[in-house]
C-alpha positions as a Markdown table, in Angstrom:
| # | Residue | x | y | z |
|---|---|---|---|---|
| 1 | Met | 83.8 | 63.8 | 122.4 |
| 2 | Arg | 83.1 | 63.0 | 118.9 |
| 3 | Glu | 79.7 | 61.3 | 119.7 |
| 4 | Gly | 78.7 | 64.4 | 121.7 |
| 5 | Leu | 79.9 | 66.9 | 118.9 |
| 6 | Gln | 78.0 | 64.9 | 116.3 |
| 7 | Lys | 74.8 | 64.9 | 118.2 |
| 8 | Phe | 75.2 | 68.4 | 119.0 |
| 9 | Ile | 76.1 | 69.3 | 115.2 |
| 10 | Asp | 73.2 | 67.2 | 114.1 |
| 11 | Ser | 70.8 | 68.5 | 116.6 |
| 12 | Met | 70.9 | 71.9 | 115.2 |
| 13 | Glu | 69.9 | 70.6 | 111.4 |
| 14 | Leu | 72.5 | 72.9 | 109.5 |
| 15 | Gly | 72.3 | 70.7 | 106.5 |
| 16 | Phe | 76.0 | 69.8 | 106.6 |
| 17 | Ser | 77.2 | 67.1 | 104.3 |
| 18 | Lys | 78.3 | 64.2 | 106.0 |
| 19 | Glu | 82.0 | 64.9 | 104.8 |
| 20 | Ser | 81.6 | 68.7 | 106.0 |
| 21 | Arg | 80.1 | 67.6 | 109.3 |
| 22 | Asp | 83.0 | 65.0 | 109.9 |
| 23 | Arg | 85.7 | 67.4 | 109.2 |
| 24 | Ile | 84.1 | 70.0 | 111.7 |
| 25 | Ile | 84.2 | 67.2 | 114.2 |
| 26 | Asp | 87.9 | 66.6 | 113.8 |
| 27 | Asn | 88.6 | 70.3 | 113.8 |
| 28 | Leu | 86.7 | 70.9 | 117.0 |
| 29 | Glu | 88.0 | 67.7 | 118.6 |
| 30 | Lys | 91.8 | 68.7 | 117.9 |
| 31 | Leu | 91.1 | 72.3 | 119.1 |
| 32 | Trp | 89.4 | 71.5 | 122.3 |
| 33 | Ser | 91.7 | 68.7 | 123.4 |
| 34 | Glu | 95.0 | 69.9 | 122.0 |
| 35 | Val | 94.5 | 73.9 | 122.8 |
| 36 | Leu | 91.5 | 74.9 | 124.6 |
| 37 | Leu | 91.7 | 72.3 | 127.5 |
| 38 | Ser | 95.3 | 71.4 | 127.0 |
| 39 | Gly | 96.1 | 72.3 | 130.7 |
| 40 | Tyr | 94.5 | 69.6 | 132.1 |
| 41 | Thr | 97.1 | 67.4 | 130.8 |
| 42 | Gln | 100.0 | 69.7 | 132.1 |
| 43 | Asp | 101.1 | 70.3 | 135.6 |
| 44 | Pro | 101.0 | 73.9 | 136.6 |
| 45 | Trp | 103.4 | 73.6 | 139.5 |
| 46 | Ser | 106.1 | 72.0 | 137.1 |
| 47 | Ala | 106.1 | 75.4 | 135.2 |
| 48 | Leu | 107.8 | 76.9 | 138.1 |
| 49 | Ser | 110.2 | 73.6 | 139.5 |
| 50 | Thr | 113.3 | 75.8 | 138.2 |
| 51 | Arg | 114.3 | 78.5 | 140.5 |
| 52 | Gln | 116.9 | 80.6 | 141.1 |
| 53 | Thr | 118.3 | 82.4 | 144.2 |
| 54 | Ala | 117.0 | 86.2 | 144.7 |
| 55 | Val | 119.8 | 88.5 | 144.4 |
| 56 | Ser | 117.6 | 91.2 | 146.1 |
| 57 | Asn | 114.0 | 91.6 | 147.7 |
| 58 | Asp | 113.2 | 94.3 | 144.8 |
| 59 | Pro | 109.9 | 93.9 | 143.2 |
| 60 | Val | 109.5 | 92.1 | 139.9 |
| 61 | Phe | 106.8 | 93.1 | 137.4 |
| 62 | Ile | 105.8 | 91.1 | 134.2 |
| 63 | Asn | 103.2 | 93.0 | 132.2 |
| 64 | Lys | 100.8 | 91.9 | 129.8 |
| 65 | Ile | 101.2 | 88.2 | 129.4 |
| 66 | Pro | 98.3 | 87.1 | 126.8 |
| 67 | Phe | 95.9 | 84.3 | 127.4 |
| 68 | Val | 93.0 | 82.7 | 126.2 |
| 69 | Ser | 90.8 | 80.5 | 128.4 |
| 70 | Ile | 87.1 | 78.9 | 128.3 |
| 71 | Cys | 84.4 | 80.3 | 130.4 |
| 72 | Gln | 83.0 | 77.1 | 132.7 |
| 73 | Asp | 79.5 | 78.7 | 132.4 |
| 74 | His | 79.0 | 79.2 | 128.8 |
| 75 | Leu | 81.8 | 77.2 | 127.0 |
| 76 | Leu | 82.9 | 80.3 | 125.1 |
| 77 | Pro | 86.2 | 81.9 | 125.3 |
| 78 | Phe | 87.4 | 84.9 | 127.3 |
| 79 | Ser | 90.7 | 86.6 | 126.5 |
| 80 | Gly | 93.0 | 89.1 | 127.4 |
| 81 | Phe | 96.2 | 90.0 | 129.4 |
| 82 | Val | 97.7 | 89.1 | 132.7 |
| 83 | Ser | 100.1 | 91.2 | 134.8 |
| 84 | Ile | 102.1 | 89.6 | 137.7 |
| 85 | Gly | 104.3 | 91.6 | 140.3 |
| 86 | Tyr | 106.2 | 89.8 | 143.2 |
| 87 | Ile | 108.7 | 90.7 | 146.0 |
| 88 | Pro | 110.9 | 87.5 | 145.8 |
| 89 | Asp | 112.0 | 86.2 | 149.2 |
| 90 | Lys | 114.7 | 83.7 | 148.5 |
| 91 | Glu | 113.9 | 82.7 | 144.9 |
| 92 | Val | 113.3 | 83.9 | 141.6 |
| 93 | Val | 111.9 | 82.0 | 138.7 |
| 94 | Gly | 112.7 | 82.1 | 135.1 |
| 95 | Leu | 110.1 | 85.1 | 133.3 |
| 96 | Ser | 109.2 | 82.7 | 130.7 |
| 97 | Asn | 108.3 | 80.1 | 133.4 |
| 98 | Ile | 105.5 | 82.7 | 134.6 |
| 99 | Gly | 104.2 | 82.8 | 131.1 |
| 100 | Lys | 104.2 | 79.0 | 130.8 |
| 101 | Leu | 102.2 | 78.8 | 134.2 |
| 102 | Val | 99.3 | 81.4 | 132.7 |
| 103 | His | 99.0 | 79.1 | 129.7 |
| 104 | Ile | 98.5 | 75.9 | 131.4 |
| 105 | Leu | 96.0 | 77.3 | 134.0 |
| 106 | Ser | 94.2 | 79.4 | 131.4 |
| 107 | Ala | 93.9 | 76.0 | 129.0 |
| 108 | Arg | 91.1 | 74.8 | 131.5 |
| 109 | Leu | 87.6 | 75.7 | 132.1 |
| 110 | His | 87.6 | 78.7 | 134.6 |
| 111 | Met | 85.7 | 82.0 | 135.7 |
| 112 | Gln | 88.1 | 84.7 | 135.3 |
| 113 | Glu | 87.9 | 85.1 | 139.3 |
| 114 | Ser | 89.1 | 81.6 | 139.6 |
| 115 | Leu | 91.8 | 81.8 | 137.2 |
| 116 | Thr | 93.6 | 84.8 | 138.5 |
| 117 | Ser | 93.2 | 83.6 | 142.1 |
| 118 | Glu | 94.8 | 80.1 | 140.9 |
| 119 | Ile | 97.8 | 82.0 | 139.2 |
| 120 | Ala | 98.3 | 83.9 | 142.5 |
| 121 | Asp | 98.1 | 80.7 | 144.7 |
| 122 | Val | 100.5 | 78.5 | 142.5 |
| 123 | Ile | 103.0 | 81.3 | 142.5 |
| 124 | Tyr | 102.8 | 81.9 | 146.3 |
| 125 | Lys | 102.7 | 78.4 | 147.4 |
| 126 | Ser | 105.7 | 77.4 | 145.1 |
| 127 | Met | 107.9 | 80.4 | 145.2 |
| 128 | Thr | 106.8 | 81.8 | 148.7 |
| 129 | Pro | 107.5 | 85.2 | 147.8 |
| 130 | Val | 107.0 | 88.2 | 150.3 |
| 131 | Ala | 104.0 | 89.4 | 148.4 |
| 132 | Ile | 102.3 | 88.6 | 145.0 |
| 133 | Gly | 99.9 | 90.4 | 143.1 |
| 134 | Val | 98.1 | 89.3 | 139.7 |
| 135 | Tyr | 96.0 | 91.3 | 137.4 |
| 136 | Met | 93.6 | 90.2 | 135.0 |
| 137 | Val | 91.9 | 92.2 | 132.3 |
| 138 | Ala | 89.6 | 90.3 | 129.8 |
| 139 | Gln | 87.0 | 90.4 | 127.6 |
| 140 | His | 84.3 | 87.9 | 127.6 |
| 141 | Tyr | 82.6 | 86.4 | 124.5 |
| 142 | Cys | 79.5 | 85.4 | 126.3 |
| 143 | Met | 79.2 | 89.4 | 126.6 |
| 144 | Lys | 80.4 | 90.0 | 123.2 |
| 145 | Ala | 77.6 | 87.8 | 121.5 |
| 146 | Arg | 74.7 | 88.7 | 123.4 |
| 147 | Phe | 75.3 | 92.5 | 123.8 |
| 148 | Pro | 77.2 | 93.5 | 120.6 |
| 149 | Ala | 77.3 | 96.8 | 121.6 |
| 150 | Gln | 79.4 | 95.8 | 124.7 |
| 151 | Asn | 82.3 | 94.6 | 122.4 |
| 152 | Val | 84.9 | 96.8 | 124.4 |
| 153 | Thr | 83.5 | 96.1 | 128.0 |
| 154 | Glu | 86.5 | 94.8 | 130.2 |
| 155 | Val | 86.2 | 92.7 | 133.1 |
| 156 | Val | 89.4 | 93.4 | 135.8 |
| 157 | Thr | 90.1 | 91.1 | 138.4 |
| 158 | Thr | 92.8 | 91.1 | 141.0 |
| 159 | Ser | 94.2 | 88.7 | 143.3 |
| 160 | Tyr | 96.8 | 89.2 | 146.2 |
| 161 | Arg | 99.0 | 86.9 | 148.7 |
| 162 | Gly | 101.3 | 87.6 | 151.4 |
| 163 | Asp | 102.7 | 91.1 | 153.0 |
| 164 | Cys | 101.2 | 93.4 | 150.2 |
| 165 | Asn | 101.3 | 96.5 | 152.1 |
| 166 | Arg | 105.1 | 96.4 | 152.6 |
| 167 | Asp | 106.6 | 99.2 | 150.6 |
| 168 | Asp | 103.4 | 100.0 | 149.5 |
| 169 | Phe | 103.6 | 97.0 | 147.0 |
| 170 | Lys | 99.9 | 97.0 | 146.0 |
| 171 | Gly | 100.2 | 100.8 | 145.3 |
| 172 | Glu | 103.2 | 100.4 | 143.0 |
| 173 | Phe | 102.1 | 97.0 | 141.4 |
| 174 | Leu | 98.7 | 98.8 | 140.5 |
| 175 | Lys | 100.9 | 102.1 | 139.3 |
| 176 | Val | 103.1 | 99.9 | 137.2 |
| 177 | Val | 100.3 | 97.9 | 135.5 |
| 178 | Gly | 98.1 | 101.0 | 135.0 |
| 179 | Ser | 101.0 | 102.9 | 133.2 |
| 180 | Arg | 101.3 | 99.8 | 130.8 |
| 181 | Val | 97.7 | 99.8 | 129.9 |
| 182 | Gly | 97.1 | 103.4 | 129.4 |
| 183 | Ile | 95.0 | 103.7 | 132.6 |
| 184 | Ala | 95.7 | 105.6 | 136.1 |
| 185 | Tyr | 94.8 | 103.6 | 139.0 |
| 186 | Pro | 94.8 | 105.1 | 142.7 |
| 187 | Ala | 96.6 | 103.5 | 145.2 |
| 188 | Asp | 94.7 | 100.9 | 147.3 |
| 189 | Glu | 94.0 | 102.7 | 150.7 |
| 190 | Thr | 94.0 | 99.3 | 152.8 |
């Protein structure tokens, strides 16, 4: 990584002193390995390994978990919030564990669509809830950098698993998520 960063910085001929360049490389190496891509050294399945017996099958909604991820196409960040809802079958997981899962998976190279889907997959395969919905809203810095007038553009992705028609789970999920972000979403017609 150091060699690649040095070649990258030197190729731009920005006129940094050797000391400045070395400090920048140190900072970049640490940021990329210890923060932005730290999810590759962590097991997302372990985040949900501690579960408890569900006392009901009432839906659980967790809103606006913040995240930062790196776009695999441009190596620039995209960030925003993830909201997750699920109908427990036999087990529930600690709420902070859901946040930990989001952090682990987002600290990898992704497209927003794949990150949304992967969060749903891990929760669904790990806990086997009746239904799971993941709603992600993010701003992408590749868009912000190239089109500054679009600074407020948000990309929204959703992913569902299980029996999402049970008790109109999708409709309730989107209503709860929409009320928290100040937007009214119509119930899904499927």
